[in-house]
C-alpha positions as CSV (number, residue, x, y, z in Angstrom):
1,X,30.2,-11.1,22.0
2,X,31.0,-14.8,22.7
3,X,33.2,-16.8,20.4
4,X,31.2,-18.7,17.9
5,X,31.6,-22.4,18.8
6,X,28.9,-23.7,16.4
7,X,29.3,-22.0,13.1
8,X,26.4,-21.9,10.6
9,X,28.7,-23.9,8.3
10,X,32.0,-25.6,8.9
11,X,33.8,-27.1,5.8
12,X,36.5,-28.7,7.8
13,X,34.9,-32.0,8.7
14,X,34.0,-32.6,5.1
15,X,37.6,-31.8,4.0
16,X,39.0,-34.1,6.7
17,X,36.7,-37.0,5.6
18,X,37.9,-36.6,2.0
19,X,41.4,-35.5,2.6
20,X,43.2,-38.4,1.0
21,X,41.2,-38.3,-2.2
22,X,41.5,-34.5,-2.4
23,X,45.3,-34.5,-1.8
24,X,45.7,-37.1,-4.5
25,X,43.5,-35.1,-6.9
26,X,45.5,-31.9,-6.3
27,X,48.8,-33.7,-6.7
28,X,47.6,-35.1,-10.0
29,X,46.9,-31.5,-11.3
30,X,50.1,-30.1,-10.0
31,X,52.1,-32.9,-11.6
32,X,50.3,-32.4,-14.9
33,X,51.2,-28.7,-15.2
34,X,47.7,-28.0,-16.6
35,X,46.0,-25.5,-14.5
36,X,43.2,-23.9,-16.6
37,X,40.6,-25.9,-18.5
38,X,42.3,-29.0,-20.0
39,X,41.7,-32.7,-19.3
40,X,40.7,-32.3,-15.6
41,X,38.0,-29.8,-16.4
42,X,36.8,-31.9,-19.4
43,X,36.5,-34.9,-17.2
44,X,34.6,-33.0,-14.5
45,X,32.2,-31.6,-17.2
46,X,31.5,-35.2,-18.5
47,X,30.9,-36.5,-15.0
48,X,28.6,-33.6,-14.0
49,X,26.6,-33.9,-17.3
50,X,26.2,-37.6,-16.6
51,X,25.1,-36.9,-13.0
52,X,22.6,-34.3,-14.0
53,X,21.4,-36.2,-17.1
54,X,22.1,-33.4,-19.6
55,X,24.1,-33.3,-22.9
56,X,26.4,-30.4,-21.9
57,X,28.1,-29.0,-18.8
58,X,30.3,-26.0,-19.3
59,X,32.7,-25.2,-16.4
60,X,33.0,-21.5,-15.6
61,X,34.7,-19.1,-13.2
62,X,31.7,-18.5,-10.8
63,X,28.0,-18.9,-10.3
64,X,27.5,-15.3,-11.3
65,X,29.3,-15.9,-14.6
66,X,27.1,-18.9,-15.1
67,X,24.1,-16.6,-14.9
68,X,25.5,-13.9,-17.1
69,X,26.8,-16.3,-19.7
70,X,23.7,-18.4,-19.5
71,X,21.5,-15.3,-20.2
72,X,23.7,-14.3,-23.2
73,X,23.8,-17.8,-24.6
74,X,20.0,-17.8,-24.5
75,X,19.9,-14.6,-26.5
76,X,19.0,-12.2,-23.7
77,X,20.3,-8.7,-24.0
78,X,19.7,-4.9,-24.0
79,X,16.0,-3.9,-24.0
80,X,14.8,-7.3,-22.8
81,X,12.9,-7.9,-19.6
82,X,13.6,-11.0,-17.4
83,X,11.2,-12.1,-14.6
84,X,12.7,-13.3,-11.4
85,X,12.3,-13.2,-7.6
86,X,13.2,-10.3,-5.3
87,X,14.1,-12.7,-2.5
88,X,17.5,-14.1,-3.5
89,X,21.1,-13.2,-3.6
90,X,22.0,-10.0,-5.5
91,X,23.8,-11.9,-8.3
92,X,20.5,-13.2,-9.8
93,X,19.3,-9.8,-10.7
94,X,22.8,-8.3,-11.2
95,X,23.4,-10.8,-14.0
96,X,20.2,-9.7,-15.7
97,X,21.3,-6.1,-15.5
98,X,24.8,-6.9,-16.6
99,X,23.6,-8.3,-19.9
100,X,21.7,-5.1,-20.5
101,X,18.2,-6.5,-19.6
102,X,15.9,-5.3,-16.9
103,X,14.9,-7.6,-14.0
104,X,11.2,-7.6,-13.3
105,X,10.4,-8.9,-9.8
106,X,7.5,-11.2,-8.9
107,X,6.7,-11.9,-5.3
108,X,7.3,-15.2,-3.6
109,X,5.3,-18.1,-2.4
110,X,5.4,-17.6,1.4
111,X,5.7,-21.4,2.0
112,X,8.8,-22.1,-0.1
113,X,10.3,-18.6,-0.5
114,X,10.5,-19.2,-4.2
115,X,8.8,-17.2,-7.0
116,X,5.1,-17.6,-7.0
117,X,4.1,-18.9,-10.5
118,X,0.5,-17.6,-10.1
119,X,1.9,-14.0,-10.1
120,X,4.1,-14.4,-13.2
121,X,1.6,-13.8,-16.0
122,X,0.7,-10.3,-14.7
123,X,4.3,-9.3,-15.0
124,X,4.8,-10.4,-18.6
125,X,5.1,-7.6,-21.2
126,X,5.9,-7.4,-24.8
127,X,9.6,-7.0,-23.8
128,X,9.7,-10.1,-21.6
129,X,12.1,-12.7,-22.9
130,X,13.0,-15.0,-20.0
131,X,12.2,-16.2,-16.5
132,X,14.9,-16.9,-14.0
133,X,13.5,-19.0,-11.1
134,X,15.7,-19.6,-8.1
135,X,15.7,-22.9,-6.2
136,X,16.3,-21.1,-2.9
137,X,17.8,-22.8,0.2
138,X,17.9,-26.1,-1.8
139,X,14.2,-26.5,-2.5
140,X,12.8,-26.6,-6.1
141,X,10.8,-23.7,-7.5
142,X,7.4,-24.9,-8.8
143,X,8.7,-25.7,-12.3
144,X,5.7,-27.2,-14.1
145,X,3.6,-24.0,-14.1
146,X,6.7,-21.9,-14.7
147,X,7.6,-23.9,-17.8
148,X,4.0,-23.9,-19.0
149,X,3.9,-20.1,-18.8
150,X,7.2,-19.9,-20.6
151,X,5.9,-22.1,-23.4
152,X,2.7,-20.2,-23.8
153,X,4.6,-16.9,-24.1
154,X,7.7,-18.0,-26.0
155,X,10.1,-17.3,-23.0
156,X,13.4,-18.8,-22.1
157,X,14.0,-20.4,-18.7
158,X,17.3,-20.2,-16.9
159,X,17.3,-22.0,-13.6
160,X,19.4,-20.4,-10.8
161,X,20.5,-23.6,-9.1
162,X,23.3,-22.1,-7.1
163,X,21.9,-23.4,-3.8
164,X,20.4,-26.7,-5.0
165,X,23.0,-29.0,-6.6
166,X,21.5,-32.5,-6.4
167,X,18.0,-31.3,-5.7
168,X,15.1,-32.6,-7.7
169,X,11.7,-31.7,-8.9
170,X,9.4,-34.6,-9.7
171,X,12.4,-36.9,-10.0
172,X,14.4,-34.7,-12.3
173,X,17.6,-32.9,-11.3
174,X,17.3,-29.2,-10.8
175,X,19.0,-27.1,-13.4
176,X,17.9,-29.5,-16.2
177,X,14.2,-28.6,-16.6
178,X,14.6,-25.2,-18.3
179,X,16.6,-24.2,-21.3
180,X,19.7,-24.0,-19.1
181,X,20.8,-24.2,-15.4
182,X,23.3,-22.1,-13.7
183,X,25.3,-23.5,-10.8
184,X,27.8,-22.1,-8.2
185,X,30.7,-24.0,-6.6
186,X,31.3,-21.3,-3.9
187,X,32.9,-23.2,-1.0
188,X,29.8,-23.2,1.2
189,X,27.5,-24.7,-1.5
190,X,26.4,-28.4,-1.4
191,X,29.0,-29.0,-4.0
192,X,31.6,-26.5,-3.1
193,X,35.2,-26.0,-4.3
194,X,38.2,-24.5,-2.7
195,X,37.5,-21.1,-4.3
196,X,35.1,-19.7,-6.8
197,X,33.7,-21.8,-9.6
198,X,30.5,-22.2,-11.6
199,X,28.8,-24.2,-14.4
200,X,26.2,-24.0,-17.0
201,X,24.2,-27.1,-17.8
202,X,22.0,-27.5,-21.0
203,X,20.7,-29.9,-23.5
204,X,21.1,-27.3,-26.3
205,X,24.2,-27.7,-28.6
206,X,23.9,-24.1,-29.6
207,X,23.7,-22.7,-26.0
208,X,26.6,-24.9,-24.9
209,X,28.8,-23.8,-27.9
210,X,28.0,-20.1,-27.2
211,X,28.8,-20.5,-23.5
212,X,32.1,-22.2,-24.3
213,X,33.0,-19.3,-26.6
214,X,31.9,-16.6,-24.1
215,X,34.0,-18.2,-21.3
216,X,37.2,-17.8,-23.5
217,X,36.9,-14.3,-24.7
218,X,34.3,-15.1,-27.4
219,X,36.6,-17.5,-29.3
220,X,36.1,-21.0,-30.5
221,X,39.8,-21.1,-31.4
222,X,42.5,-18.9,-29.8
223,X,43.1,-15.6,-31.5
224,X,39.9,-16.0,-33.6
225,X,37.5,-14.0,-31.5
226,X,33.9,-13.9,-32.7
227,X,32.1,-12.3,-29.8
228,X,32.9,-10.0,-26.9
229,X,33.3,-12.6,-24.1
230,X,34.9,-13.0,-20.7
231,X,37.8,-14.7,-19.0
232,X,35.6,-17.2,-17.2
233,X,37.4,-20.5,-17.4
234,X,37.2,-23.1,-14.6
235,X,40.6,-23.9,-12.9
236,X,41.8,-27.4,-13.1
237,X,42.5,-27.5,-9.4
238,X,38.9,-26.6,-8.7
239,X,37.7,-29.2,-11.1
240,X,39.8,-31.9,-9.5
241,X,38.5,-31.1,-6.0
242,X,34.9,-31.0,-7.3
243,X,35.3,-34.4,-9.0
244,X,36.1,-35.9,-5.6
245,X,33.2,-34.2,-3.9
246,X,30.8,-35.0,-6.7
247,X,31.3,-38.7,-5.9
248,X,30.0,-38.1,-2.4
249,X,27.4,-35.5,-3.1
250,X,24.3,-37.7,-2.8
251,X,25.6,-39.1,0.5
252,X,26.2,-35.7,1.8
253,X,22.8,-34.3,0.6
254,X,21.1,-37.2,2.4
255,X,23.1,-36.3,5.5
256,X,21.8,-32.7,5.3
257,X,18.2,-34.1,5.0
258,X,18.8,-36.2,8.2
259,X,20.0,-33.0,10.0
260,X,16.9,-31.2,8.8
261,X,14.7,-34.1,10.0
262,X,16.3,-33.9,13.4
263,X,15.7,-30.2,13.6
264,X,12.1,-30.7,12.6
265,X,11.5,-33.3,15.4
266,X,13.2,-31.2,18.0
267,X,11.6,-27.8,17.1
268,X,8.1,-28.9,16.2
269,X,6.6,-27.9,19.5
270,X,8.1,-24.3,19.5
271,X,5.1,-22.3,18.3
272,X,7.2,-19.2,17.6
273,X,9.3,-21.0,15.0
274,X,7.9,-21.9,11.7
275,X,9.7,-24.9,10.2
276,X,10.8,-25.1,6.6
277,X,8.1,-26.3,4.2
278,X,9.0,-29.3,2.1
279,X,7.0,-29.5,-1.1
280,X,5.9,-33.1,-1.8
281,X,7.2,-33.0,-5.4
282,X,10.6,-31.6,-4.4
283,X,13.8,-33.3,-3.1
284,X,15.0,-30.6,-0.8
285,X,18.8,-30.7,-0.3
286,X,18.9,-28.1,2.5
287,X,21.7,-25.8,1.4
288,X,20.3,-23.8,4.3
289,X,17.9,-24.8,7.2
290,X,15.8,-21.6,7.3
291,X,13.0,-21.1,9.7
292,X,10.7,-18.1,10.2
293,X,10.6,-16.4,13.6
294,X,7.2,-15.2,14.8
295,X,6.3,-13.6,18.1
296,X,9.9,-12.6,18.7
297,X,12.2,-10.1,17.2
298,X,14.4,-12.0,14.8
299,X,17.6,-10.0,15.2
300,X,17.4,-10.1,19.0
301,X,17.1,-13.8,18.8
302,X,20.1,-14.0,16.5
303,X,22.1,-11.8,19.0
304,X,21.1,-14.1,21.9
305,X,22.2,-17.2,20.0
306,X,25.5,-15.6,19.2
307,X,26.0,-14.8,22.9
308,X,25.7,-18.6,23.4
309,X,28.3,-19.3,20.7
310,X,25.9,-20.3,18.0
311,X,26.3,-18.9,14.5
312,X,23.3,-18.0,12.3
313,X,22.7,-16.0,9.2
314,X,19.9,-14.0,7.6
315,X,19.4,-14.9,3.9
316,X,18.4,-12.2,3.0
317,X,17.9,-9.1,5.1
318,X,17.0,-6.8,2.3
319,X,14.8,-7.9,-0.7
320,X,16.3,-6.9,-4.0
321,X,13.7,-4.3,-4.8
322,X,14.7,-2.4,-1.7
323,X,18.4,-2.2,-2.5
324,X,19.6,1.2,-3.7
325,X,20.4,-0.1,-7.2
326,X,16.9,-1.3,-7.8
327,X,14.8,0.8,-5.4
328,X,11.8,2.6,-6.9
329,X,9.2,4.6,-5.1
330,X,5.9,2.8,-4.5
331,X,7.2,-0.6,-5.4
332,X,6.4,-3.3,-2.8
333,X,6.5,-7.1,-2.7
334,X,5.0,-7.7,0.8
335,X,5.7,-11.4,1.0
336,X,9.4,-10.9,0.2
337,X,9.6,-8.0,2.7
338,X,8.0,-10.1,5.4
339,X,10.4,-13.0,4.8
340,X,13.4,-10.7,4.9
341,X,12.3,-9.6,8.4
342,X,11.6,-13.0,9.8
343,X,13.9,-15.7,8.3
344,X,16.8,-17.2,10.1
345,X,19.2,-19.9,8.9
346,X,20.5,-22.3,11.6
347,X,23.7,-24.3,11.5
348,X,23.6,-26.8,8.6
349,X,25.9,-29.2,6.8
350,X,26.4,-32.9,6.2
351,X,28.6,-33.3,9.3
352,X,26.3,-31.4,11.7
353,X,25.9,-34.0,14.5
354,X,22.7,-34.7,16.5
355,X,24.5,-33.3,19.5
356,X,25.0,-30.0,17.7
357,X,21.3,-29.9,16.7
358,X,20.4,-30.5,20.3
359,X,22.6,-27.7,21.5
360,X,21.0,-25.3,19.0
361,X,17.5,-26.4,20.0
362,X,18.4,-26.1,23.7
363,X,19.6,-22.6,23.2
364,X,16.4,-21.7,21.3
365,X,14.2,-23.1,24.1
366,X,16.1,-21.2,26.7
367,X,15.8,-18.0,24.9
368,X,12.1,-18.5,24.2
369,X,11.1,-19.1,27.8
């Protein structure tokens, strides 16, 4: 196998561009001696809340914790059912299971890869308590019908916004349309830290207060524990780095969209590649640039690209209902299964140059001839 010369994501150009600001932010934290929560995290929470347009932003240890704590803060627990998509990262369903609830999968819209709202009502039972839509690859789930269904049935909505920080639906920031939004700051994300990190955004005072308790062992005040919680506090060093990156997020998301536009222009005449669909009411921030491969074996294509030094990824090769932990005989979601066998994510990031796009496209053309 050849050395990968064009990785699917390379954080180093972004770090280099912001190096002076990041170094100063890290030094500020080191000099302060405050490394967990504290003023740096509080400042980041205020800035994120202002950016998103919500009352509360609660910094947490990871995106997975944001889902778990978000569900618990919304009152979801043992015996409940939560509707979500089978075509996403495992953590979405895992968080539902970890709070004692049962994930109920609903198939996807084949255009957007997000949950299909038209299929949700048939999955609602007397035990259903919430819906967790995922804004996959940076594109908004179709929130208006999802929220309408939730209102009609008295359900909570927790948006999984791990891949879509800065994305919008009808002019509103993703993660702010439901009862709460869960975010991840894993280093590869649009707003990525230098390690794990997460956040819960909400307009509910009660949800925010419960989330702050749960992140600190269920206590409002130290040694006065009221709930069984977690150690899920955001590190000050991560907050400092994220504060720097937040100032540049819109610029970098626009750069991602320019990269996507370049791909679209260069690939539009390749009939065996289906380009990403962009919903007209969604501001897609392209966490991934994911195409469908048709008329060619996807994994063979990926191997051929790797031989030419081009990195790709499959998000996700196994839909959640086919994983051993959730697999049940006779259960099938054909759209998610088809997507798992055909999607391929190409190199993407705010610093992917036109020359890199052209190299990727050239390799695809060569392989396809």
